[in-house]
N, C-alpha and C positions, 0 to 999 in steps of 0.2 A: 511469824512473818517478820521479816527484817524491816525496821523503821526507816531505813534509808531507801527503801524500794519506792519508786514513783508509781503511784496508781492513777489511772485515768479516771476522772470524776464523771465523765459523760461521753457521749458519742463524739467521734472526730468532727472537726470543723467541716462544714459543707454538707453534712447529712442531717442537720436539724430541720425539722418541719417548718414551713413558712408560717409566720404569724397570721392568724385570721383577722380580717378587717372587722372591727367592732361595728355594731349597728348604727351608732350615732356619729361616726367619724366621716362618713360620706357626705358630700354636699347635696343640696336639694335637687339641683339639675341633673345629678347622676342617679338619683333614686328612681324607683318605679313611678312614683307620682310626678316627678319632675319630667321624666321622659314622656309620659302621657300628656302632660301640659304642653311640652314642646310640640308633639305631634298635633294636638288640637290647635295650637296657635299657627302652625304651618298650613293646616287645612283651611282654617278660617282666613288666613292671609291669601291663599290661592283663590278662594271663592270671592273674597272682597275685591281682589285685583281683577278677576275676570268679569265680574258682574258690574263693577263700577270703574271701568277702564277710563272713561272720559273724565270722571272726577279725579282719578289718580294722576292722569297725565296733565291735568290742569294745575296741579300743585307742584309739578317739577320745577318750573322757573323760580318759584318762591323757595324751594329747597336749595337751589343753587345760590341764591342770594343769602340764605341763612348759613350756608357752608363757609362763606368768606369770613365772617367774624369768628366762627367756631374754629376754623383752621388757624386764624391768627392767634387766638388764645391758647389752643391746645398744642399747636405745632411750634410756635415761636415762644411760648411761655409768657404771653402778654407783652408788655413793654420792657421787661427786664431781661429778655432772652436774646437780644440782638447782638451781643458781643461787641467788642471793641470799645466799650465804655468802661473807664476806670472809676472805681468807687474810692473816694478819699476818706 
């Protein structure tokens, strides 16, 4: 065989098999246990809301009041995110 001849070392690009996902690389919420947990929480929330509707609706005004400071902190970045202020 001629040493100047180019030999292909493997299959052509694009025909390689896809790498399998290792067991430990997926997150908890995408595992079977995580999906069962999500389903359980959704069912529990449904029954909690339907059976305790009066209690749930009684909390809504307080959640609106709580949303104000949370939006200020997370959406504006506290007091440093208002822009227009130059730091010296």
